[in-house]
Wavefront OBJ file of the C-alpha trace (Angstrom):
o trace
v 23.365 85.186 -17.021
v 21.254 84.748 -14.065
v 22.522 86.116 -10.666
v 23.073 84.175 -7.547
v 20.236 82.801 -5.457
v 19.306 84.974 -2.417
v 20.669 83.892 1.016
v 23.660 81.812 -0.584
v 26.484 83.613 1.359
v 28.169 82.842 4.698
v 26.230 83.936 7.763
v 26.999 83.429 11.550
v 24.659 81.542 13.767
v 23.510 83.491 16.812
v 23.350 80.416 19.089
v 25.587 77.393 19.498
v 23.914 74.591 17.424
v 22.863 71.359 18.996
v 25.160 68.538 18.092
v 24.121 65.334 16.269
v 24.935 62.004 17.227
v 27.812 62.043 14.545
v 29.191 65.292 16.053
v 28.061 67.572 13.230
v 25.375 70.038 14.099
v 22.194 70.142 12.171
v 22.927 73.640 11.272
v 26.183 72.583 9.583
v 24.424 69.800 7.764
v 21.895 72.121 6.372
v 24.567 74.574 5.248
v 26.415 71.939 3.520
v 23.222 70.570 1.725
v 22.487 74.249 0.742
v 26.051 74.947 -0.629
v 25.962 71.652 -2.490
v 22.708 72.434 -4.164
v 23.732 76.032 -5.017
v 27.003 74.658 -6.503
v 25.070 72.241 -8.858
v 22.569 74.960 -9.713
v 25.272 77.478 -10.575
v 27.258 74.898 -12.546
v 24.216 74.257 -14.777
v 23.794 77.965 -15.179
v 27.350 78.085 -16.639
v 29.296 79.484 -13.561
v 33.134 78.400 -13.294
v 34.124 76.549 -10.132
v 36.422 79.611 -9.433
v 33.421 82.087 -9.365
v 31.328 79.516 -7.336
v 34.021 79.241 -4.714
v 34.381 82.865 -4.478
v 30.556 83.462 -4.331
v 30.025 80.761 -1.512
v 33.285 81.716 0.404
v 34.779 78.230 -0.211
v 38.072 76.919 -1.385
v 37.937 75.839 -5.266
v 39.068 72.327 -4.154
v 35.967 72.080 -1.880
v 33.667 73.042 -4.822
v 35.422 70.584 -7.106
v 35.032 67.913 -4.481
v 31.167 68.553 -4.149
v 30.698 68.608 -7.883
v 32.814 65.491 -8.518
v 31.198 63.498 -5.760
v 27.772 64.439 -6.869
v 28.416 63.381 -10.528
v 29.801 59.973 -9.316
v 26.680 59.683 -7.198
v 24.421 60.438 -10.147
v 23.139 63.686 -8.463
v 22.318 66.609 -10.689
v 20.643 70.095 -9.604
v 17.048 68.847 -10.071
v 17.764 65.667 -7.999
v 19.432 67.362 -5.445
v 16.690 69.948 -4.896
v 14.218 67.129 -4.730
v 16.259 64.905 -2.321
v 15.726 65.237 1.644
v 18.801 66.809 3.220
v 19.903 63.645 4.973
v 19.740 61.492 1.912
v 21.517 64.051 -0.248
v 24.551 64.391 2.054
v 24.496 60.421 2.622
v 24.728 59.970 -1.242
v 27.349 62.624 -1.951
v 29.608 63.082 1.174
v 30.526 59.394 1.261
v 32.399 59.926 -1.985
v 33.546 63.527 -1.518
v 37.073 62.921 -0.466
v 37.538 59.712 -2.533
v 39.934 60.382 -5.377
v 41.207 57.314 -7.172
v 44.827 57.314 -8.182
v 45.255 58.677 -11.642
v 46.467 55.205 -12.904
v 43.413 53.449 -11.705
v 41.320 54.538 -14.887
v 37.798 53.040 -15.200
v 38.804 49.585 -13.715
v 36.128 47.832 -11.701
v 37.248 45.728 -8.702
v 33.785 44.467 -7.858
v 35.038 40.887 -8.725
v 37.603 41.104 -6.125
v 35.115 42.535 -3.502
v 32.796 39.585 -4.178
v 35.381 36.978 -3.739
v 36.839 38.632 -0.499
v 33.298 38.915 0.812
v 31.930 35.540 -0.240
v 34.900 33.272 0.745
v 35.995 33.076 4.262
v 39.485 31.826 3.104
v 40.186 34.467 0.471
v 42.958 36.939 1.014
v 43.995 39.929 -0.894
v 46.927 37.525 -2.238
v 44.684 34.632 -3.372
v 42.373 37.167 -5.119
v 45.210 38.801 -6.819
v 46.659 35.627 -7.998
v 43.233 34.385 -9.485
v 42.401 37.797 -11.194
v 46.012 38.330 -12.454
v 45.683 35.228 -14.582
v 42.148 35.591 -15.814
v 42.094 39.495 -16.171
v 45.956 39.479 -17.448
v 46.727 42.256 -14.741
v 50.557 42.409 -14.458
v 51.016 44.723 -11.551
v 52.471 43.569 -8.189
v 50.369 42.443 -5.271
v 51.334 45.731 -3.523
v 49.990 47.847 -6.597
v 46.890 45.777 -6.814
v 46.117 46.104 -3.235
v 46.586 50.006 -3.346
v 44.382 50.404 -6.428
v 41.617 48.015 -4.915
v 41.616 49.954 -1.658
v 41.339 53.187 -3.562
v 38.356 51.777 -5.534
v 36.755 50.437 -2.288
v 37.138 53.783 -0.543
v 34.561 55.167 -3.189
v 32.087 52.565 -2.623
v 29.112 52.492 -0.330
v 30.165 52.490 3.398
v 28.265 49.170 4.015
v 30.658 47.531 1.565
v 33.790 48.998 3.343
v 32.769 46.927 6.543
v 34.993 43.902 7.095
v 31.799 41.641 7.187
v 32.246 38.322 5.074
v 29.076 36.548 3.947
v 27.003 34.977 6.429
v 29.140 35.962 9.447
v 27.608 38.720 11.577
v 24.195 39.892 12.274
v 25.061 43.560 13.403
v 22.393 45.009 15.505
v 21.358 48.610 16.766
v 18.606 50.042 19.106
v 16.810 53.282 18.621
v 14.375 54.312 21.619
v 11.300 55.805 20.471
v 8.155 57.264 22.117
v 5.222 55.111 22.612
v 1.673 55.748 23.599
v 1.301 57.385 27.024
v 4.892 58.021 27.494
v 5.749 54.337 27.174
v 9.177 53.358 26.400
v 9.427 51.743 23.059
v 12.351 50.820 20.804
v 13.214 50.140 17.120
v 15.436 47.042 17.016
v 17.397 46.908 13.631
v 19.754 44.484 12.201
v 21.786 44.137 8.909
v 22.895 40.636 7.724
v 26.375 39.644 6.708
v 28.067 41.267 3.753
v 24.973 42.399 1.987
v 23.675 44.515 4.960
v 20.014 43.070 4.365
v 17.976 45.112 6.890
v 15.645 43.635 9.548
v 13.292 45.857 11.734
v 11.252 45.194 14.805
v 9.467 47.468 17.473
v 9.764 46.444 20.967
v 9.080 47.552 24.352
v 11.999 48.989 26.395
v 15.650 48.387 25.893
v 17.504 45.493 27.542
v 19.194 42.108 27.021
v 16.174 40.006 27.267
v 14.287 42.142 24.586
v 17.245 42.186 22.184
v 17.596 38.336 22.441
v 13.960 37.987 21.536
v 14.653 40.337 18.560
v 17.704 38.223 17.385
v 15.536 35.058 17.821
v 12.687 36.568 15.577
v 15.229 37.811 13.001
v 16.759 34.353 12.739
v 13.273 32.932 12.355
v 12.552 35.161 9.570
v 15.642 34.205 7.813
v 15.170 30.615 8.595
v 19.022 30.370 9.230
v 21.601 31.937 11.352
v 25.066 33.827 10.856
v 28.118 32.969 13.140
v 27.693 35.976 15.483
v 25.169 38.396 16.624
v 26.768 41.856 17.487
v 25.419 43.315 20.715
v 24.223 47.044 20.438
v 26.047 49.621 22.504
v 22.756 50.649 24.132
v 22.007 47.146 25.330
v 25.650 46.523 26.482
v 25.641 49.708 28.578
v 21.905 49.313 29.766
v 21.476 49.702 33.445
v 24.232 48.322 35.894
v 27.499 47.014 34.386
v 26.830 43.650 32.973
v 28.720 41.283 30.850
v 26.684 39.756 28.275
v 27.978 36.346 26.939
v 26.682 33.113 25.391
v 24.552 32.415 22.414
v 21.168 32.843 20.653
v 20.032 29.736 18.812
v 23.696 28.922 18.008
v 24.461 32.306 16.994
v 27.492 33.550 19.159
v 26.907 36.884 20.964
v 29.803 39.403 20.179
v 30.562 42.491 21.754
v 29.531 45.968 20.260
v 31.116 47.179 17.255
v 30.548 50.894 17.168
v 31.619 51.716 13.494
v 29.357 48.838 12.173
v 26.524 49.859 14.471
v 26.864 53.594 13.241
v 26.607 52.487 9.518
v 23.368 50.714 10.351
v 21.913 53.742 12.241
v 22.966 56.107 9.174
v 21.199 53.913 6.925
v 17.985 54.269 8.873
v 18.406 58.174 9.045
v 18.873 58.224 5.449
v 15.431 57.133 4.828
v 13.575 58.648 7.781
v 15.858 61.388 8.935
v 15.120 62.275 12.779
v 11.283 61.453 12.587
v 11.242 58.326 14.718
v 9.167 59.452 17.803
v 6.449 61.015 15.582
v 5.828 57.713 13.636
v 5.269 55.341 16.422
v 2.156 56.185 18.679
v 1.306 52.302 19.256
v 2.477 48.958 19.000
v -0.173 47.855 16.504
v -0.338 46.635 13.017
v 0.250 50.283 11.619
v 3.678 50.385 13.306
v 4.590 46.976 11.845
v 3.359 48.107 8.332
v 5.737 51.175 8.748
v 8.635 49.118 9.650
v 7.999 46.732 6.605
v 7.833 49.585 4.328
v 11.076 50.989 5.503
v 12.625 47.548 5.205
v 11.394 47.419 1.503
v 12.856 50.960 0.754
v 16.342 50.362 2.226
v 16.697 46.777 1.061
v 15.348 47.471 -2.608
v 17.422 50.896 -3.101
v 20.660 50.407 -5.224
v 23.730 51.154 -3.455
v 25.521 54.161 -4.758
v 28.561 53.346 -6.803
v 27.478 49.544 -7.083
v 24.127 49.509 -8.753
v 22.854 46.631 -6.791
v 20.420 46.532 -3.671
v 20.978 44.871 -0.550
v 18.345 42.322 -1.250
v 20.106 41.364 -4.481
v 23.436 41.132 -2.553
v 21.904 38.871 0.042
v 20.777 36.294 -2.496
v 24.253 36.541 -4.111
v 26.559 36.557 -1.132
v 24.885 35.638 2.298
v 22.049 33.042 1.441
v 24.487 30.229 0.949
v 26.801 31.002 3.823
v 24.086 31.120 6.637
v 23.958 28.215 8.728
v 20.731 26.129 9.527
v 18.925 26.752 12.831
v 19.395 24.143 15.459
v 16.879 21.423 15.242
v 13.833 21.967 17.411
v 14.662 25.642 18.263
v 11.715 27.549 19.674
v 11.595 30.925 18.047
v 8.744 32.492 20.192
l 1 2 3 4 5 6 7 8 9 10 11 12 13 14 15 16 17 18 19 20 21 22 23 24 25 26 27 28 29 30 31 32 33 34 35 36 37 38 39 40 41 42 43 44 45 46 47 48 49 50 51 52 53 54 55 56 57 58 59 60 61 62 63 64 65 66 67 68 69 70 71 72 73 74 75 76 77 78 79 80 81 82 83 84 85 86 87 88 89 90 91 92 93 94 95 96 97 98 99 100 101 102 103 104 105 106 107 108 109 110 111 112 113 114 115 116 117 118 119 120 121 122 123 124 125 126 127 128 129 130 131 132 133 134 135 136 137 138 139 140 141 142 143 144 145 146 147 148 149 150 151 152 153 154 155 156 157 158 159 160 161 162 163 164 165 166 167 168 169 170 171 172 173 174 175 176 177 178 179 180 181 182 183 184 185 186 187 188 189 190 191 192 193 194 195 196 197 198 199 200 201 202 203 204 205 206 207 208 209 210 211 212 213 214 215 216 217 218 219 220 221 222 223 224 225 226 227 228 229 230 231 232 233 234 235 236 237 238 239 240 241 242 243 244 245 246 247 248 249 250 251 252 253 254 255 256 257 258 259 260 261 262 263 264 265 266 267 268 269 270 271 272 273 274 275 276 277 278 279 280 281 282 283 284 285 286 287 288 289 290 291 292 293 294 295 296 297 298 299 300 301 302 303 304 305 306 307 308 309 310 311 312 313 314 315 316 317 318 319 320 321 322 323 324 325 326 327 328 329 330 331
């Protein structure tokens, strides 16, 4: 049997690591990715979980959590070795601590999720009453709610947001470097329950530029959600200011940090921390990069669901979006 790979044990970092935006240092994330890859590799070589845990200096439950989450995310040793660190952790860690109740079995609550997302009037009770008759589920509302929430906790973080179809345009701003030190920013938005991604490169960070981005985004959609969620970066830009009103009939909502963080994490999963190196000008090449990123994110199947944001947009959001005001100027 092959011996353990070199450099797999614990080690102490000599300098305090730099913290990332999520509060976890890059060194810690790198160590997690390394341990996950080694756990998968050693498992395929025939090592037991007990032996892997002893070799890596981890609890057996931690190793078991890594392997279970990787299996549910469809990640084996070969795929783990090929994936970038950020994408690997994003795929696996979001299901690491999700352990459905033993009585849940292989049940799929996707239909319940669709009804709750698509119908603004739907509640847990109405969905339960509907599915209990059709699916012949005999459990109580409390048991159904518990089993549904356990299943939902193991789905993609985008689907765990409370967004209903066509309700919100969640936005975020990522400052990047421009030519000659010019301040630029990538403006990002995800739409409704599907999280369809929209990107645009703009000059500077501020309310006026954000409003222009929202107008352009609504023009691309040809319709509007009920609210546009203001990014934290814009709400706190410059002096204390209170942003209110609407953009083309889309009400401006205050920042929503959890939803904004989900959007930022989706961008990092594709590009990591390489934003500044990509944008040296505001030309066609930058726009091409953004469109390519949109296609990558919108076309990728969501882990645990098997459908992409683009497919979900057509299924959930398209019919719920409202038409733009007649005569609205988008430029």
